[in-house]
C-alpha positions as CSV (number, residue, x, y, z in Angstrom):
1,M,54.9,78.5,157.1
2,A,58.0,76.6,156.6
3,E,61.0,77.8,158.5
4,K,64.3,78.3,156.8
5,P,67.1,76.4,158.4
6,A,69.5,78.7,160.2
7,K,73.0,79.0,158.8
8,T,75.4,77.7,161.3
9,E,78.9,78.4,160.0
10,K,80.2,80.3,157.1
11,A,82.5,78.4,154.7
12,V,86.1,79.1,155.7
13,K,88.1,80.6,152.8
14,T,91.4,78.9,152.2
15,D,94.3,81.2,151.6
16,K,95.3,80.8,148.0
17,P,98.6,82.2,146.8
18,A,98.2,85.4,144.8
19,P,98.6,84.9,141.1
20,K,102.1,85.7,139.9
21,K,102.4,88.7,137.7
22,K,104.2,88.2,134.5
23,E,107.7,89.5,135.0
24,A,109.5,91.4,132.3
25,A,112.3,89.6,130.6
26,K,114.9,88.5,133.1
27,T,117.7,90.8,132.6
28,E,120.2,89.6,135.2
29,D,123.0,90.0,132.7
30,E,124.8,93.3,133.2
31,N,125.5,93.5,129.5
32,F,121.8,93.7,128.6
33,N,120.8,96.6,126.4
34,F,117.3,97.9,126.9
35,I,117.4,99.8,123.6
36,V,119.2,98.4,120.6
37,R,119.8,100.5,117.5
38,V,119.6,98.6,114.2
39,A,119.4,100.3,110.8
40,G,118.6,103.7,112.1
41,C,115.7,102.5,114.3
42,D,115.5,102.1,118.1
43,I,114.3,98.6,119.1
44,D,113.1,97.6,122.6
45,G,115.7,95.2,123.9
46,Q,113.2,93.1,125.8
47,K,111.5,91.9,122.6
48,R,112.5,88.7,120.9
49,V,114.8,89.1,117.9
50,V,112.2,88.4,115.2
51,I,109.6,90.7,116.8
52,G,112.1,93.4,117.4
53,L,113.3,93.5,113.8
54,Q,109.7,94.0,112.7
55,G,109.9,97.4,114.4
56,I,112.0,98.6,111.4
57,K,109.9,100.1,108.6
58,G,110.1,97.8,105.6
59,V,110.9,94.7,107.7
60,G,108.0,92.3,108.2
61,K,107.7,88.9,109.7
62,R,109.1,87.0,106.6
63,V,112.1,89.4,106.2
64,A,112.9,89.2,109.9
65,E,112.8,85.4,109.9
66,I,115.0,85.2,106.8
67,V,117.6,87.7,108.3
68,V,117.7,85.9,111.7
69,K,118.2,82.5,109.9
70,K,121.0,84.0,107.8
71,A,122.7,85.5,110.9
72,K,122.4,82.1,112.7
73,I,120.8,83.7,115.8
74,D,118.3,81.9,118.0
75,P,114.9,83.6,117.3
76,S,113.7,83.0,120.8
77,I,116.3,85.1,122.7
78,R,115.9,88.8,123.5
79,I,117.5,91.2,121.2
80,G,119.0,93.2,124.1
81,S,121.1,90.2,125.1
82,L,122.9,90.0,121.8
83,S,126.5,91.1,121.7
84,D,127.6,94.2,119.8
85,E,129.2,92.0,117.1
86,K,125.9,90.1,116.6
87,V,123.9,93.3,116.4
88,K,126.3,94.7,113.7
89,E,126.1,91.4,111.8
90,L,122.3,91.6,112.1
91,E,122.3,95.2,110.8
92,K,124.6,94.2,107.9
93,D,122.2,91.3,107.0
94,V,119.2,93.7,107.0
95,T,120.9,96.2,104.8
96,T,122.2,93.6,102.3
97,Y,119.0,91.6,102.3
98,V,118.5,91.9,98.5
99,E,121.8,90.1,97.8
100,Y,120.8,86.7,99.2
101,V,117.1,86.4,98.5
102,P,115.1,85.9,95.2
103,H,113.9,89.0,93.4
104,W,110.3,88.4,94.2
105,V,110.9,88.7,98.0
106,V,112.1,92.4,97.9
107,N,109.8,95.4,98.2
108,R,111.0,97.3,95.2
109,Q,111.5,95.3,92.0
110,M,112.8,96.8,88.8
111,D,113.3,100.3,90.1
112,Y,112.1,103.0,87.7
113,E,115.4,104.8,87.4
114,S,118.1,102.1,87.8
115,G,116.1,98.9,86.9
116,A,117.6,97.1,89.8
117,D,115.9,95.2,92.6
118,M,116.1,96.9,96.0
119,H,114.7,96.3,99.4
120,L,114.0,99.6,101.1
121,I,113.9,100.2,104.8
122,G,113.3,103.2,107.0
123,N,113.1,106.7,105.6
124,D,114.2,105.5,102.1
125,L,110.9,103.6,101.8
126,D,108.9,106.8,102.5
127,M,111.1,108.9,100.2
128,Y,110.7,106.5,97.2
129,Q,107.0,106.2,97.7
130,K,106.6,110.0,97.7
131,D,108.7,110.2,94.6
132,D,106.6,107.6,92.8
133,V,103.4,109.4,93.6
134,N,104.8,112.8,92.5
135,R,106.0,111.2,89.2
136,M,102.5,109.8,88.6
137,K,101.0,113.3,89.2
138,M,103.5,114.9,86.8
139,I,102.9,112.5,83.9
140,R,99.1,112.9,84.6
141,C,98.4,109.2,84.5
142,Y,95.1,107.8,85.9
143,R,96.6,106.9,89.3
144,G,98.3,110.3,89.5
145,I,95.1,112.2,88.8
146,R,93.3,110.1,91.5
147,H,96.1,111.0,94.0
148,E,95.8,114.7,93.1
149,N,92.0,114.7,93.7
150,H,92.3,112.6,96.9
151,H,90.1,109.9,95.5
152,K,90.5,106.1,95.9
153,V,93.3,104.9,93.7
154,R,92.9,101.1,93.6
155,G,89.4,100.7,92.2
156,Q,87.4,100.8,95.4
157,R,83.8,102.1,95.3
158,T,83.3,105.7,96.2
159,R,79.5,106.1,96.3
160,S,79.0,105.2,99.9
161,N,82.4,104.8,101.5
162,G,85.1,107.3,102.2
163,R,82.7,110.2,103.0
164,K,84.2,111.1,106.4
165,G,86.2,114.2,106.7
166,L,85.1,115.9,103.5
167,T,82.8,118.7,104.7
168,M,83.4,121.5,107.1
169,G,79.9,121.4,108.6
170,V,77.3,124.1,108.9
171,Q,78.6,127.6,109.8
172,R,76.6,130.2,111.6
173,K,75.9,133.5,109.8
174,S,77.9,136.3,111.1
175,S,75.7,139.3,112.1
């Protein structure tokens, strides 16, 4: 039988510095706002300007980048470090977005009632969407009927998909 060589010394572990945790945004400035209110929406002040603006309903990445470029704000800074004047200017640019962009960039072109191009944000977006669906239901168009019956509206297949949540299950007989 062959003998195994005896272990003489264990390898000595070297003390490695502990990995540094990612720190939150450095907020040494005393004027830093942790919550910024823009267009009726609370935004986390530690987020960068473009990411923070995307927290507003109706403002996506493209809209946020256009607004930041119009306001001449560095997109890499935190939104909480902006002055109150810059925040007001940013809010004005978000609400008047439709005035300085082409008509194909807005989210409501040729409004049903006014015929104007609008860009809706926040609760207005929800309200107009509900009104549109209710109008389709009232005039009994194909899409309105599909909405009423809770079917797929945009031409998706219904034979095998969308079956979840339709049945109540088996109920026990009451004795």
